[in-house]
C-alpha positions as CSV (number, residue, x, y, z in Angstrom):
1,X,-9.6,14.8,6.9
2,X,-6.3,13.4,6.0
3,X,-2.8,14.1,7.5
4,X,0.6,12.8,6.4
5,X,3.5,12.8,8.9
6,X,7.2,12.3,8.6
7,X,9.0,11.0,11.7
8,X,12.7,10.3,11.0
9,X,12.6,7.9,8.0
10,X,9.0,6.6,8.7
11,X,6.0,8.2,6.9
12,X,2.5,7.9,8.2
13,X,-0.9,8.8,6.9
14,X,-3.8,9.3,9.3
15,X,-7.4,9.5,8.1
16,X,-10.4,10.4,10.1
17,X,-12.3,7.5,8.4
18,X,-9.9,4.5,8.1
19,X,-7.3,4.9,10.9
20,X,-3.5,5.1,10.2
21,X,-0.9,3.5,8.0
22,X,2.9,3.7,8.1
23,X,5.7,2.9,5.6
24,X,8.3,4.4,3.4
25,X,7.8,7.6,1.5
26,X,7.0,5.7,-1.7
27,X,4.6,3.4,0.0
28,X,2.7,6.2,1.7
29,X,2.5,8.3,-1.5
30,X,1.2,5.3,-3.5
31,X,-1.4,4.6,-0.7
32,X,-2.5,8.3,-0.8
33,X,-2.9,8.2,-4.6
34,X,-4.5,4.8,-5.0
35,X,-6.6,4.3,-1.8
36,X,-7.4,7.8,-0.7
37,X,-7.3,9.2,-4.3
38,X,-5.3,12.3,-3.5
39,X,-4.1,13.7,-6.9
40,X,-0.3,13.5,-7.5
41,X,-0.1,17.2,-8.1
42,X,-1.6,17.9,-4.6
43,X,0.9,15.5,-3.0
44,X,3.8,17.1,-4.9
45,X,2.8,20.6,-3.8
46,X,2.2,19.5,-0.2
47,X,5.6,17.8,0.2
48,X,7.4,20.7,-1.4
49,X,5.7,23.2,0.9
50,X,6.4,21.0,3.9
51,X,10.1,20.7,3.1
52,X,10.4,24.4,2.2
53,X,9.0,25.4,5.6
54,X,10.9,22.8,7.7
55,X,7.7,21.1,8.7
56,X,7.0,17.3,9.2
57,X,3.2,17.2,8.6
58,X,0.7,17.9,5.9
59,X,-3.0,18.5,6.3
60,X,-5.5,17.7,3.5
61,X,-9.2,18.6,3.5
62,X,-12.1,16.3,2.9
63,X,-11.9,17.0,-0.8
64,X,-8.3,15.6,-0.8
65,X,-6.8,19.0,-1.4
66,X,-3.7,20.3,0.2
67,X,-4.6,22.8,2.9
68,X,-1.4,23.5,4.9
69,X,1.8,22.1,6.4
70,X,2.8,22.2,10.0
71,X,5.1,20.7,12.7
72,X,3.8,17.7,14.5
73,X,5.4,16.8,17.8
74,X,5.4,13.4,19.3
75,X,4.3,13.0,22.9
76,X,7.0,11.6,25.2
77,X,6.0,8.6,27.2
78,X,6.6,8.8,30.9
79,X,7.7,5.7,32.8
């Protein structure tokens, strides 16, 4: 399973296999295509759907296909 998140100007990709990575949109998209081998057309459809629905997260299945977009909330730290 793979998920991509957008929090403000930072993008993150989380994998159930290799942990998490953060960077710019361009860096994360390159990482997804080169390291995880998500096809560019899947990324394009996923980001378009995410933006169209006002979401900030994308879920990809184990076959690296776009499944759905959703809203991811950050947990607030209590002091």
